[in-house]
DSSP file (Angstrom, degrees, kcal/mol; ACC not computed):
  #  RESIDUE AA STRUCTURE BP1 BP2  ACC     N-H-->O    O-->H-N    N-H-->O    O-->H-N    TCO  KAPPA ALPHA  PHI   PSI    X-CA   Y-CA   Z-CA
    1    1 A M              0   0    0      0, 0.0     2,-0.4     0, 0.0     0, 0.0   0.000 360.0 360.0 360.0 118.4   52.8   66.9  -23.1
    2    2 A T        -     0   0    0      2,-0.0     2,-0.5     0, 0.0     0, 0.0  -0.895 360.0-156.4-107.7 140.1   55.1   64.2  -21.5
    3    3 A T        -     0   0    0     -2,-0.4     2,-0.5     2,-0.0     0, 0.0  -0.959  12.1-139.0-116.1 118.0   55.8   64.3  -17.8
    4    4 A K        -     0   0    0     -2,-0.5     2,-0.5     1,-0.0    -2,-0.0  -0.655  16.4-162.6 -81.6 129.8   58.9   62.7  -16.5
    5    5 A I        -     0   0    0     -2,-0.5     2,-0.3    13,-0.0    13,-0.1  -0.935   9.1-141.7-110.2 127.2   58.5   60.7  -13.4
    6    6 A A        -     0   0    0     -2,-0.5    11,-2.9    11,-0.3     2,-0.3  -0.615  17.4-156.5 -88.3 145.9   61.5   59.7  -11.2
    7    7 A Y  E     -A   16   0A   0     -2,-0.3     2,-0.4     9,-0.2     7,-0.1  -0.882   5.2-150.8-124.8 150.0   61.5   56.3   -9.5
    8    8 A T  E     -A   15   0A   0      7,-2.4     7,-2.9    -2,-0.3     2,-0.4  -0.994  23.5-119.0-125.5 133.9   63.3   54.9   -6.5
    9    9 A Q  E     +A   14   0A   0     -2,-0.4     2,-0.5     5,-0.2     5,-0.2  -0.579  30.4 178.2 -70.4 119.8   64.2   51.4   -5.9
   10   10 A Q  E >   -A   13   0A   0      3,-3.6     3,-2.3    -2,-0.4     2,-0.3  -0.910  64.7 -63.1-124.7  97.4   62.5   50.0   -2.9
   11   11 A G  T 3  S-     0   0    0     -2,-0.5    -2,-0.0     1,-0.3    -1,-0.0  -0.437 120.0 -14.0  55.0-117.6   63.6   46.3   -2.7
   12   12 A D  T 3  S+     0   0    0     -2,-0.3     2,-0.3    -3,-0.1    -1,-0.3   0.499 126.3  83.3 -89.7  -2.3   62.3   44.6   -5.9
   13   13 A Y  E <   -A   10   0A   0     -3,-2.3    -3,-3.6    -5,-0.0     2,-0.6  -0.764  67.2-143.2-112.0 147.6   60.0   47.5   -6.7
   14   14 A L  E     -A    9   0A   0     -2,-0.3    -5,-0.2    -5,-0.2    -2,-0.0  -0.939  25.2-168.9-103.0 121.6   60.3   50.9   -8.4
   15   15 A L  E     -A    8   0A   0     -7,-2.9    -7,-2.4    -2,-0.6     2,-0.1  -0.892  22.3-115.2-110.7 134.1   58.2   53.4   -6.6
   16   16 A P  E     -A    7   0A   0      0, 0.0     2,-1.6     0, 0.0    -9,-0.2  -0.406  22.9-120.7 -73.9 148.9   57.5   56.9   -8.1
   17   17 A N        +     0   0    0    -11,-2.9     2,-0.3    -2,-0.1   -11,-0.3  -0.604  45.9 168.8 -78.2  81.1   58.8   59.9   -6.3
   18   18 A L        -     0   0    0     -2,-1.6     2,-0.4   -13,-0.1   -13,-0.0  -0.782  15.0-173.8-107.3 149.5   55.7   61.8   -5.6
   19   19 A K        -     0   0    0     -2,-0.3     3,-0.1     3,-0.0    -2,-0.0  -0.972  23.7-125.1-134.0 142.9   55.3   64.8   -3.3
   20   20 A L        -     0   0    0     -2,-0.4     3,-0.1     1,-0.1    32,-0.1  -0.698  40.5-100.0 -82.9 143.5   52.1   66.6   -2.2
   21   21 A P        -     0   0    0      0, 0.0    -1,-0.1     0, 0.0     2,-0.0  -0.238  51.7 -82.8 -64.1 153.4   52.1   70.3   -2.9
   22   22 A E        -     0   0    0      1,-0.1     3,-0.0    -3,-0.1    -3,-0.0  -0.313  43.4-148.8 -61.7 134.1   52.9   72.6    0.1
   23   23 A Q        -     0   0    0     -3,-0.1    32,-0.1     1,-0.1    -1,-0.1  -0.753  28.2 -93.4-100.0 148.6   50.0   73.3    2.3
   24   24 A P        -     0   0    0      0, 0.0     2,-0.7     0, 0.0    -1,-0.1  -0.288  41.4-111.9 -65.3 145.0   49.6   76.7    4.2
   25   25 A K        +     0   0    0     -3,-0.0     2,-0.4     2,-0.0    -3,-0.0  -0.683  47.8 166.2 -80.2 116.1   50.9   76.6    7.7
   26   26 A V        -     0   0    0     -2,-0.7     2,-0.5    -3,-0.0    35,-0.0  -0.999  37.6-121.3-132.8 131.8   48.0   76.9   10.1
   27   27 A E        -     0   0    0     -2,-0.4     2,-0.5    34,-0.0    -2,-0.0  -0.624  26.3-152.9 -69.9 117.0   48.2   76.2   13.8
   28   28 A I        -     0   0    0     -2,-0.5    33,-0.1     1,-0.1    29,-0.0  -0.799  13.0-145.7 -95.7 129.8   45.7   73.5   14.7
   29   29 A G     >  -     0   0    0     -2,-0.5     4,-1.7    31,-0.2     5,-0.2  -0.010  35.5 -77.2 -86.5-164.2   44.4   73.6   18.2
   30   30 A V  H  > S+     0   0    0      2,-0.2     4,-2.3     1,-0.2     5,-0.2   0.864 127.1  49.6 -65.0 -37.1   43.4   70.9   20.6
   31   31 A W  H  > S+     0   0    0      1,-0.2     4,-2.2     2,-0.2    -1,-0.2   0.933 111.5  49.1 -69.4 -45.6   40.1   70.1   19.0
   32   32 A G  H  > S+     0   0    0      2,-0.2     4,-1.9     1,-0.2    -1,-0.2   0.871 110.5  49.4 -61.9 -35.6   41.6   69.8   15.6
   33   33 A K  H  X S+     0   0    0     -4,-1.7     4,-2.1     2,-0.2    -2,-0.2   0.868 110.7  51.6 -65.9 -42.3   44.3   67.5   16.8
   34   34 A R  H  X S+     0   0    0     -4,-2.3     4,-2.8     2,-0.2    -2,-0.2   0.937 111.7  46.7 -58.4 -48.5   41.7   65.4   18.6
   35   35 A H  H  X S+     0   0    0     -4,-2.2     4,-2.9     1,-0.2    -2,-0.2   0.865 110.6  52.7 -64.7 -40.8   39.7   65.1   15.4
   36   36 A L  H  X S+     0   0    0     -4,-1.9     4,-2.5     2,-0.2     5,-0.2   0.921 110.2  46.8 -62.6 -45.3   42.8   64.3   13.4
   37   37 A R  H  X S+     0   0    0     -4,-2.1     4,-2.6     2,-0.2     5,-0.3   0.957 111.7  52.1 -65.5 -45.9   43.7   61.4   15.8
   38   38 A Y  H  X>S+     0   0    0     -4,-2.8     4,-2.7     1,-0.2     5,-0.7   0.966 111.0  48.5 -61.7 -48.7   40.0   60.2   15.6
   39   39 A L  H  X5S+     0   0    0     -4,-2.9     4,-2.1     1,-0.2     8,-0.3   0.941 111.2  49.1 -55.0 -48.6   40.2   60.2   11.6
   40   40 A K  H  <5S+     0   0    0     -4,-2.5    -1,-0.2     1,-0.2    -2,-0.2   0.874 120.5  35.5 -59.3 -40.3   43.4   58.4   11.5
   41   41 A N  H  <5S+     0   0    0     -4,-2.6    -1,-0.2    -5,-0.2    -2,-0.2   0.762 133.2  21.8 -81.4 -23.6   42.2   55.7   13.9
   42   42 A H  H  <5S+     0   0    0     -4,-2.7    -3,-0.2    -5,-0.3    -2,-0.2   0.710 132.4  27.5-122.8 -30.5   38.6   55.3   13.0
   43   43 A H     X< +     0   0    0     -4,-2.1     4,-2.3    -5,-0.7     5,-0.2  -0.517  61.5 160.0-135.7  64.1   38.1   56.7    9.3
   44   44 A P  H  > S+     0   0    0      0, 0.0     4,-2.1     0, 0.0     5,-0.1   0.750  75.9  56.1 -60.4 -18.3   41.5   56.3    7.4
   45   45 A I  H  > S+     0   0    0      2,-0.2     4,-2.8     1,-0.2     5,-0.2   0.948 108.5  47.1 -79.7 -41.9   39.9   56.5    4.0
   46   46 A I  H  > S+     0   0    0      1,-0.2     4,-2.8     2,-0.2     5,-0.2   0.927 115.0  48.4 -55.3 -50.0   38.4   59.9    4.9
   47   47 A Y  H  X S+     0   0    0     -4,-2.3     4,-2.1    -8,-0.3    -1,-0.2   0.871 111.0  49.5 -58.8 -44.5   41.8   61.0    6.3
   48   48 A T  H  X S+     0   0    0     -4,-2.1     4,-2.7    -5,-0.2     5,-0.3   0.920 109.8  50.0 -58.6 -49.1   43.6   59.8    3.3
   49   49 A N  H  X S+     0   0    0     -4,-2.8     4,-1.7     2,-0.2     6,-0.3   0.924 111.8  48.4 -58.0 -46.8   41.3   61.5    0.9
   50   50 A L  H  <>S+     0   0    0     -4,-2.8     5,-2.4     1,-0.2     6,-1.0   0.915 114.8  47.2 -55.6 -44.7   41.6   64.8    2.8
   51   51 A L  H ><5S+     0   0    0     -4,-2.1     3,-1.0     1,-0.2    -2,-0.2   0.897 114.1  43.2 -69.4 -45.0   45.4   64.4    2.9
   52   52 A T  H 3<5S+     0   0    0     -4,-2.7    -1,-0.2     1,-0.2    -2,-0.2   0.663 111.8  54.6 -81.8 -18.5   45.9   63.6   -0.8
   53   53 A N  T 3<5S-     0   0    0     -4,-1.7    -1,-0.2    -5,-0.3    -2,-0.2   0.424 111.3-121.5 -92.6   4.5   43.4   66.3   -2.0
   54   54 A C  T < 5S+     0   0    0     -3,-1.0     4,-0.3    -4,-0.2    -3,-0.2   0.713  87.0 108.8  71.6  18.5   45.5   68.9    0.0
   55   55 A K     >< +     0   0    0     -5,-2.4     4,-2.3    -6,-0.3    -4,-0.2   0.406  43.6  95.8-110.3   3.1   42.3   69.8    2.1
   56   56 A L  H  > S+     0   0    0     -6,-1.0     4,-2.6     1,-0.2     5,-0.2   0.931  86.0  44.6 -60.3 -53.4   43.3   68.2    5.5
   57   57 A T  H  > S+     0   0    0      1,-0.2     4,-2.5     2,-0.2    -1,-0.2   0.902 114.9  46.0 -65.3 -41.8   44.7   71.3    7.1
   58   58 A A  H  > S+     0   0    0     -4,-0.3     4,-2.4     2,-0.2     5,-0.2   0.936 113.6  51.5 -64.2 -42.7   41.9   73.6    6.1
   59   59 A Y  H  X S+     0   0    0     -4,-2.3     4,-1.7     1,-0.2    -2,-0.2   0.921 112.4  45.1 -62.4 -43.1   39.4   70.9    7.2
   60   60 A L  H  X S+     0   0    0     -4,-2.6     4,-3.1     2,-0.2     5,-0.2   0.897 111.9  53.4 -62.7 -44.0   41.2   70.6   10.7
   61   61 A A  H  X S+     0   0    0     -4,-2.5     4,-2.0    -5,-0.2    -2,-0.2   0.903 110.4  46.3 -62.3 -37.8   41.4   74.4   11.0
   62   62 A D  H  X S+     0   0    0     -4,-2.4     4,-2.0     2,-0.2    -1,-0.2   0.826 111.1  51.1 -72.6 -33.1   37.7   74.7   10.4
   63   63 A I  H  X S+     0   0    0     -4,-1.7     4,-2.7    -5,-0.2     5,-0.2   0.926 112.6  48.8 -65.6 -45.5   36.8   71.9   12.8
   64   64 A D  H  X S+     0   0    0     -4,-3.1     4,-2.5     2,-0.2    -2,-0.2   0.902 110.3  48.2 -58.4 -41.8   38.9   73.6   15.5
   65   65 A K  H  X S+     0   0    0     -4,-2.0     4,-2.5    -5,-0.2    -1,-0.2   0.941 113.2  48.1 -69.4 -42.5   37.5   77.0   15.0
   66   66 A Q  H  X S+     0   0    0     -4,-2.0     4,-2.5     1,-0.2    -2,-0.2   0.948 114.6  46.6 -58.6 -51.1   33.9   75.6   15.2
   67   67 A A  H  X S+     0   0    0     -4,-2.7     4,-2.1     1,-0.2    -1,-0.2   0.848 111.0  49.7 -55.7 -41.7   34.7   73.6   18.2
   68   68 A E  H  X S+     0   0    0     -4,-2.5     4,-2.1    -5,-0.2    -1,-0.2   0.928 113.4  47.9 -69.5 -42.3   36.4   76.4   20.0
   69   69 A D  H  X S+     0   0    0     -4,-2.5     4,-2.2     1,-0.2    -2,-0.2   0.913 113.7  47.6 -61.7 -45.9   33.4   78.7   19.2
   70   70 A M  H  X S+     0   0    0     -4,-2.5     4,-1.8     1,-0.2    -1,-0.2   0.832 110.5  53.2 -65.1 -35.9   30.9   76.1   20.4
   71   71 A F  H  X S+     0   0    0     -4,-2.1     4,-2.6     2,-0.2    -2,-0.2   0.942 111.8  40.9 -60.3 -55.4   32.8   75.5   23.5
   72   72 A F  H  X S+     0   0    0     -4,-2.1     4,-2.2     1,-0.2    -2,-0.2   0.869 114.5  54.3 -72.1 -34.9   33.0   79.1   24.8
   73   73 A R  H  X S+     0   0    0     -4,-2.2     4,-1.6     2,-0.2    -1,-0.2   0.859 111.0  45.1 -63.0 -40.1   29.3   79.7   23.7
   74   74 A L  H  X S+     0   0    0     -4,-1.8     4,-3.2     2,-0.2     5,-0.3   0.927 112.6  51.8 -71.4 -45.2   28.1   76.6   25.8
   75   75 A V  H  X S+     0   0    0     -4,-2.6     4,-2.9     1,-0.2     5,-0.2   0.955 112.6  44.7 -50.5 -57.5   30.3   77.7   28.8
   76   76 A N  H  X S+     0   0    0     -4,-2.2     4,-1.7     1,-0.2    -1,-0.2   0.841 115.4  46.9 -60.1 -39.0   28.9   81.1   28.7
   77   77 A Q  H  X S+     0   0    0     -4,-1.6     4,-2.5     2,-0.2    -2,-0.2   0.948 114.9  46.9 -72.8 -46.3   25.1   79.9   28.2
   78   78 A L  H  X S+     0   0    0     -4,-3.2     4,-2.8     1,-0.2     6,-0.3   0.976 112.3  50.0 -66.8 -49.5   25.4   77.2   31.0
   79   79 A A  H  <>S+     0   0    0     -4,-2.9     5,-2.7    -5,-0.3    -1,-0.2   0.880 113.3  46.7 -53.4 -39.6   27.0   79.8   33.5
   80   80 A K  H ><5S+     0   0    0     -4,-1.7     3,-1.4    -5,-0.2    -1,-0.2   0.940 113.1  48.0 -63.0 -51.6   24.4   82.2   32.8
   81   81 A Q  H 3<5S+     0   0    0     -4,-2.5    -2,-0.2     1,-0.3    -1,-0.2   0.864 114.8  45.1 -61.9 -36.4   21.6   79.7   33.2
   82   82 A E  T 3<5S-     0   0    0     -4,-2.8    -1,-0.3    -5,-0.2    -2,-0.2   0.294 112.5-114.4 -97.9  12.7   23.0   78.3   36.5
   83   83 A G  T < 5 +     0   0    0     -3,-1.4     2,-1.0     1,-0.2    -3,-0.2   0.807  57.4 158.0  69.5  27.8   23.7   81.6   38.0
   84   84 A V      < +     0   0    0     -5,-2.7    -1,-0.2    -6,-0.3     2,-0.2  -0.788  23.9 158.7 -87.6 108.3   27.6   81.3   38.1
   85   85 A T     >  -     0   0    0     -2,-1.0     4,-1.7    -3,-0.1     5,-0.1  -0.553  58.2-101.6-120.0 178.6   28.5   84.9   38.2
   86   86 A E  H  > S+     0   0    0      2,-0.2     4,-2.2     1,-0.2     5,-0.2   0.821 121.7  59.1 -71.5 -29.0   31.4   87.1   39.3
   87   87 A Q  H  > S+     0   0    0      1,-0.2     4,-2.3     2,-0.2     5,-0.2   0.870 104.1  49.9 -71.8 -33.1   29.6   87.9   42.4
   88   88 A L  H  > S+     0   0    0      2,-0.2     4,-3.3     1,-0.2     8,-0.3   0.910 109.1  54.3 -65.9 -40.5   29.5   84.1   43.2
   89   89 A K  H  < S+     0   0    0     -4,-1.7    -2,-0.2     1,-0.2    -1,-0.2   0.884 109.9  45.5 -54.3 -45.1   33.3   84.1   42.5
   90   90 A A  H  < S+     0   0    0     -4,-2.2     3,-0.3     1,-0.2    -1,-0.2   0.869 119.8  40.9 -76.0 -35.1   34.0   86.9   45.0
   91   91 A E  H  < S+     0   0    0     -4,-2.3     2,-0.3     1,-0.2    -2,-0.2   0.914 134.8   8.4 -81.5 -36.4   31.7   85.3   47.7
   92   92 A N     X  +     0   0    0     -4,-3.3     4,-2.1    -5,-0.2    -1,-0.2  -0.717  62.2 176.8-146.6  93.7   32.6   81.7   47.4
   93   93 A Q  H  > S+     0   0    0     -2,-0.3     4,-2.6    -3,-0.3     5,-0.2   0.883  82.9  56.1 -67.5 -39.1   35.6   80.9   45.1
   94   94 A M  H  > S+     0   0    0      1,-0.2     4,-2.4     2,-0.2    -1,-0.2   0.923 110.7  44.2 -67.5 -42.7   35.6   77.2   45.8
   95   95 A L  H  > S+     0   0    0      2,-0.2     4,-2.9     1,-0.2    -1,-0.2   0.885 113.3  51.7 -57.3 -42.2   31.9   76.8   44.8
   96   96 A W  H  X S+     0   0    0     -4,-2.1     4,-2.4    -8,-0.3    -2,-0.2   0.870 109.8  47.3 -65.2 -40.5   32.4   78.9   41.8
   97   97 A V  H  X S+     0   0    0     -4,-2.6     4,-2.5     2,-0.2     5,-0.2   0.939 111.7  52.7 -66.4 -45.4   35.4   76.8   40.7
   98   98 A Q  H  X S+     0   0    0     -4,-2.4     4,-2.1     1,-0.2    -2,-0.2   0.934 112.2  43.6 -50.1 -51.4   33.4   73.6   41.3
   99   99 A K  H  X S+     0   0    0     -4,-2.9     4,-2.9     1,-0.2    -1,-0.2   0.933 114.9  49.4 -69.0 -39.9   30.4   74.8   39.2
  100  100 A M  H  X S+     0   0    0     -4,-2.4     4,-2.6     2,-0.2    -2,-0.2   0.892 110.1  50.3 -65.6 -40.1   32.7   76.2   36.4
  101  101 A N  H  X S+     0   0    0     -4,-2.5     4,-2.5     2,-0.2    -1,-0.2   0.927 113.1  48.0 -60.0 -52.3   34.7   72.9   36.3
  102  102 A N  H  X S+     0   0    0     -4,-2.1     4,-2.2    -5,-0.2    -2,-0.2   0.928 113.0  47.9 -51.6 -53.2   31.3   71.0   36.0
  103  103 A I  H  X S+     0   0    0     -4,-2.9     4,-2.9     1,-0.2     5,-0.2   0.934 112.2  48.0 -60.7 -47.1   30.2   73.4   33.3
  104  104 A R  H  X S+     0   0    0     -4,-2.6     4,-1.9     1,-0.2    -1,-0.2   0.863 111.6  51.5 -61.9 -37.4   33.4   73.1   31.2
  105  105 A N  H  X S+     0   0    0     -4,-2.5     4,-2.5     2,-0.2    -1,-0.2   0.889 111.4  45.7 -68.6 -38.6   33.4   69.3   31.5
  106  106 A R  H  X S+     0   0    0     -4,-2.2     4,-2.7     2,-0.2    -2,-0.2   0.930 114.7  47.7 -72.6 -44.1   29.8   69.1   30.3
  107  107 A A  H  X S+     0   0    0     -4,-2.9     4,-2.1     1,-0.2    -2,-0.2   0.864 112.2  51.1 -71.3 -26.7   30.5   71.6   27.4
  108  108 A M  H  X S+     0   0    0     -4,-1.9     4,-2.4    -5,-0.2     5,-0.2   0.950 110.0  50.1 -67.1 -48.3   33.7   69.6   26.5
  109  109 A E  H  X S+     0   0    0     -4,-2.5     4,-2.9     1,-0.2     5,-0.2   0.925 112.1  46.5 -55.5 -44.0   31.7   66.4   26.4
  110  110 A F  H  X S+     0   0    0     -4,-2.7     4,-3.0     1,-0.2     5,-0.3   0.931 112.0  48.2 -67.8 -38.7   29.1   67.9   24.1
  111  111 A V  H  X>S+     0   0    0     -4,-2.1     4,-2.1     2,-0.2     5,-1.6   0.899 113.0  50.4 -67.5 -39.2   31.5   69.5   21.7
  112  112 A N  I  <>S+     0   0    0     -4,-2.4     5,-3.1     3,-0.2    -2,-0.2   0.950 116.6  42.8 -61.5 -49.1   33.5   66.0   21.5
  113  113 A T  I  <5S+     0   0    0     -4,-2.9    -2,-0.2    -5,-0.2    -1,-0.2   0.924 121.8  35.6 -71.5 -40.8   30.3   64.2   20.9
  114  114 A E  I  <5S+     0   0    0     -4,-3.0    -1,-0.2    -5,-0.2    -2,-0.2   0.723 135.5   6.2 -82.7 -23.3   28.7   66.6   18.4
  115  115 A L  I  <5S+     0   0    0     -4,-2.1     3,-0.4    -5,-0.3    -3,-0.2   0.713 123.0  42.5-129.5 -35.8   31.7   67.7   16.5
  116  116 A V  I   <S+     0   0    0     -5,-1.6     2,-0.8     1,-0.2    -4,-0.2   0.926 114.6  43.3 -90.3 -46.1   35.1   66.2   17.1
  117  117 A Y      <       0   0    0     -5,-3.1    -1,-0.2    -6,-0.2    -5,-0.1  -0.405 360.0 360.0-103.2  60.1   34.3   62.4   17.4
  118  118 A I              0   0    0     -2,-0.8    -1,-0.2    -3,-0.4    -2,-0.1   0.392 360.0 360.0-130.8 360.0   31.8   62.0   14.5
């Protein structure tokens, strides 16, 4: 079995015309995009291996899903622990917003540290 490979002249070199197979179109959220940027900047070998093995999209979608689930779970748990309820929201909206922003920021930091930037 012989496979014909086409080449393109680039300056003094002949480079093979290689294409990766099509990957499924999956929408990657903010967590997956952050992890992608982190991989490109800090772990280029892992990034290249995932890309060339056609596993990058599925990997990023999985990280995104895990991070999203972890974030919402943490926000709900922390809000419950700290007594941030709908009743507080009705009685004192500014205090509720302040507490929820604090909770969301802590949850985001935890997810980034434990899942996204590793």
